[in-house]
C-alpha positions as CSV (number, residue, x, y, z in Angstrom):
1,M,119.7,113.9,92.7
2,L,116.2,114.0,94.1
3,E,115.2,115.3,97.5
4,F,113.0,112.3,98.1
5,K,114.3,109.1,96.5
6,Y,111.6,106.5,96.8
7,D,108.3,106.4,95.0
8,T,106.1,104.4,97.5
9,Q,102.7,103.1,96.4
10,L,100.3,100.6,98.0
11,L,96.7,99.8,98.8
12,I,95.3,99.6,102.4
13,E,92.3,97.4,102.9
14,G,90.6,97.8,106.3
15,E,87.6,99.2,108.1
16,N,86.7,102.8,108.9
17,L,89.6,104.1,106.9
18,D,89.6,107.9,106.6
19,E,91.7,109.4,103.7
20,D,91.8,112.8,105.4
21,E,93.1,111.4,108.7
22,I,95.7,109.3,106.8
23,S,96.9,112.4,104.8
24,E,97.1,114.4,108.0
25,Y,99.2,111.7,109.7
26,F,101.6,111.6,106.7
27,T,102.0,115.4,106.7
28,E,102.7,115.5,110.4
29,H,105.0,112.4,110.7
30,F,106.8,111.8,107.4
31,K,109.1,113.8,105.3
32,G,108.2,113.6,101.6
33,D,106.1,115.0,98.8
34,C,103.6,114.1,96.1
35,L,101.1,112.6,98.7
36,L,98.0,111.0,97.3
37,A,95.7,109.2,99.7
38,V,92.4,108.4,98.0
39,G,89.6,105.9,98.5
40,D,86.8,105.0,100.8
41,D,86.4,103.6,104.3
42,E,87.4,100.1,103.2
43,L,90.2,100.7,100.6
44,I,92.8,103.5,100.3
45,K,95.4,104.0,97.6
46,I,98.6,105.6,98.8
47,H,101.3,107.3,96.7
48,F,104.1,109.1,98.4
49,H,107.7,110.2,97.7
50,T,110.0,109.7,100.7
51,N,113.5,108.6,101.8
52,E,112.0,106.3,104.4
53,P,109.5,104.0,102.8
54,W,109.7,101.4,105.6
55,K,108.1,103.9,107.9
56,V,105.2,104.5,105.5
57,L,104.7,100.7,105.2
58,E,104.8,100.2,109.0
59,Y,102.1,102.9,109.5
60,C,99.9,101.7,106.7
61,A,100.1,98.1,108.0
62,S,98.8,99.4,111.3
63,L,95.6,100.5,109.6
64,G,94.8,97.3,107.8
65,E,96.1,94.8,105.2
66,I,98.5,96.3,102.8
67,Y,99.1,94.9,99.3
68,D,100.1,95.8,95.7
69,I,103.2,97.4,97.3
70,V,105.6,99.2,95.0
71,V,108.8,101.0,96.2
72,E,110.9,102.3,93.4
73,D,114.2,104.2,93.5
74,M,113.5,107.3,91.4
75,D,117.2,108.0,91.0
76,R,117.6,104.7,89.2
77,Q,114.5,105.4,87.1
78,S,116.0,108.7,86.2
79,M,119.3,107.1,85.1
80,S,117.4,104.4,83.2
81,G,115.3,107.0,81.4
82,E,118.3,109.0,80.4
83,L,119.9,105.9,78.9
84,S,116.7,105.1,77.1
85,R,116.4,108.6,75.7
86,Q,120.0,108.4,74.4
87,R,119.2,105.1,72.6
88,T,115.7,105.9,71.2
89,G,115.2,109.7,71.3
90,P,113.4,112.1,73.7
91,E,109.9,110.7,73.1
92,A,110.9,107.4,74.9
93,A,111.2,109.2,78.2
94,C,107.6,110.5,78.2
95,P,105.4,108.4,80.6
96,V,101.9,107.5,79.7
97,V,99.5,108.4,82.5
98,L,96.1,106.7,82.5
C-alpha cells in the first residue's frame, strides 16, 4: 500500500501566478510527495501525490481557474497493472513517459 494514495494533476490559469510560492505553500500545508509546480505567471501545471486531493483542489481554485483535473487512485492503478502484467508479461507494466 502506498503512503500517498492519490495522484492529483491539474492546470491553474490565472494572473501573477508564482510557481515557487505555490510549491512553498504545498510543502508547508499539505502532506504528500512528488510535487511538480511548473509554468509561468498565467498557467501552472500541478502534479502531487496526496491522501487529500480535495484540499489541493480547493487551494488551487483560490488561485485561478482550474481545469484538466485528474485524480487517480494509485492503489487501483497498481492492482490493474499487476493484473495486466499477469496477462501480457512484464513489458505491459512499463509506462511511456513523453
